[in-house]
N, C-alpha and C positions, 0 to 999 in steps of 0.2 A: 369305455365302460364295458365290462363283461356282460354277456348275455344274461338277462334275467334280473340284473341289478335294479333297473327302473321299477319293475314289478314288485320286487321284494322290499324296496324302499317305500313304495307307495302303500303297501299293506302293513307296514311295520306296526303302526299304532293299533290298528284293528287286531292284528295277530296277538299283540301283547295283552289285549283285553279278553281274548277268546278263552273260555274255560277248557280244561283238559277233557278231551272227548271220552277217554276211558281211564278214570283215575286209578282203578284197581291194577290195570296193566302197567300204568306209569309207576306206581309204587313198587310193583314187582321188579321192574327194570332198575329202579334205584337200588333196591335190595340186592339184586344180583351184582350190580356194578360195585357196590361197597364191599363185597367179598374180596375184590381184587385191589382195593385201595388201602394204602398204609400211610401213617403220619409223615414219613419222610419222602413220599412220592411227589414227583413233578409230573403234572398232567397237561396234555394238550387236547383241546377240543376244536374241531373245525366245523364250520356251518352251525355255529352255536345259536343262531337266531337272537333272541332277546336275552339270552344268558341265564334263564331260570334254572336249568339243570346244573350248570357250572356252579352257581351260587349255592345250590343245595348240597353239592358235594364238597364245597370248600372246607367245612370243618374237619373233614376226614383226611386231608392231604396237606403237604407243605405249600404247594403253589399250583395254580391253574392258569395257563395261557389259553384264552378262549377267543376264537376268531370267526369272522363272517365277512363276506365281501359286500354286504349291504350296510352302508354307514349308519342308516337310521336304526337298524337293528342293534348295532353296537352302541349307539347313543342311548338307547333304552336300557341296554345292559349296564352301562356306566351309571345311569340314573338309579337303577335298582341297587347296584353295588353301594352307592352313596347312602341310599335310604336304609339299607340293612347294615351299614357300617362294616362291610367285609373288606379286608385289606389284602388277602392272599390270592385274589383273582385279578388278572390284567386282561382287559378287552382290547382287541385290535382289529382294524379293518384290513383284511388280508385274504388271499386265496391260496389254499394249500398247494395248488399246482405250480405257483410261481413264488411263494413266500420263501425267503432266504432263512433257513434254519440249519443249525449244526446237526449232523447225523448222530444217532444213538444217544439222545439227550433226555428222552422221556421214558417214564416207567409205564404210563398208561395213556392211550389215545382214545378219544371218543369221537365217533362220527354218527350222530343220531339224526335220523330222518333226512339224510343228505345224499347218500350214495345214489339213490334213485333219481336225484335231480342233477346228476353230473353226466357229461357227454360220454365219457369212457370210464367205467367203473374200475378198470385195471390200474389206471394211473394213480388215483388217490390211495388205493390199497397198497401198491408198491411203495408209494411215498411214506405211508405209515410204517411199513417194514423198515425203511431206511432211518426213520426218526426215532424208532423204539430202541431201547437198550435190549441186549440179549435177555430173554426171559420176560420181556414186557408184554403187555396185553393191548390188543386193539378191540374195542367194544363198539358195536354198531347196531343200529336199528334201521331196517330198510323195508320198503314196500316192494315185493316181488311181483312183477306184472309182465305180461307179454308185450311184444312190440305194439305200438299204436295201430289200431285198426279202424275201419269205417271212416267217419268224418274226422276223427282225431288224426288219422294218418295224413290227412290233407292240412288240417288247421295247425297242428303243432309245428311242422316245418315252416309254415308261413310266419307264425309267431316267433319262431327262432330266427328266421331270416331278418326280421325287423328288430330283433334284439329284445323282445318281450319275454322270451322263455328260453331256457337252455336247450341244447340239442339232445333231448332225452331219448335213449336207445331202448330202455327197458331190459329186464333180465329175469330169469327164473331163479327159484331158490337154488337149484342145482348149479346153475351158472355162477351165481354169487359165491357159493361155497368153493366151486372150482377155481374162481379168481383168487380167493384167499389162499388156497393150497398152492396155486401156481406161483404166488409171491413168496411162499415158504412158510406160511402160517399153519398151525394146527388148530382145529376147532375144538375147544374144551367145554363149551356149554352153549345150548340153544334154548330159546324160549319162543313159542309161537303164540302171540296174543290172540284172543278170540276176535271174531269179526269177519267182515267181508273184504278187508284190504289185503289179505294174504301177506302179512308182514312177518318178518323174522328178526329176532334179537340174537346176535351172535357175540360170543366171547372167543377171540382168536389169540393164540399165544405165539410169540416169536421164540423158537427154541434157543436155549442158552442156559445161563446160570439160574 
């Protein structure tokens, strides 16, 4: 079992019932994303959680493959899909770092509130580059925070060691953008939601057609 799976499975039902903390910012992110979606597009989302965002984007594209490594999150996504009678979204239990997928097959990739929960941010960003068609877009929302300090500097490694939490490294906004550019992406749009979390919403493009 990958680190953090137990925790994310345990909180899945509660997470699904939790209201959106900042509805205005969430709607703005949906609006920005849809500027880059077209009816013929194939979309891939990793770290999709319970699938709410994928289902909201479904009417605007041809197909969405939405994945998460927490099986209970995916079970809730499939339940929502059935309740809403949506047919062009497929949910799967998978990890982008190990999932077998053909290169250059997606028009848009979504990584929403997930990069800051991964051990090495460079690996998933590079993987997105490989999976996108030339001219495709990688759209992400991330919390930019410094490396853990104080008590968290001690607690997080312990929680990671016993498998309750990923090996979170933390990164700044500048480091996150630098990782995108190092992979070959160009940043085409940025949105900074208000609040104390220092989050950033990025639209990055893989140069090409």
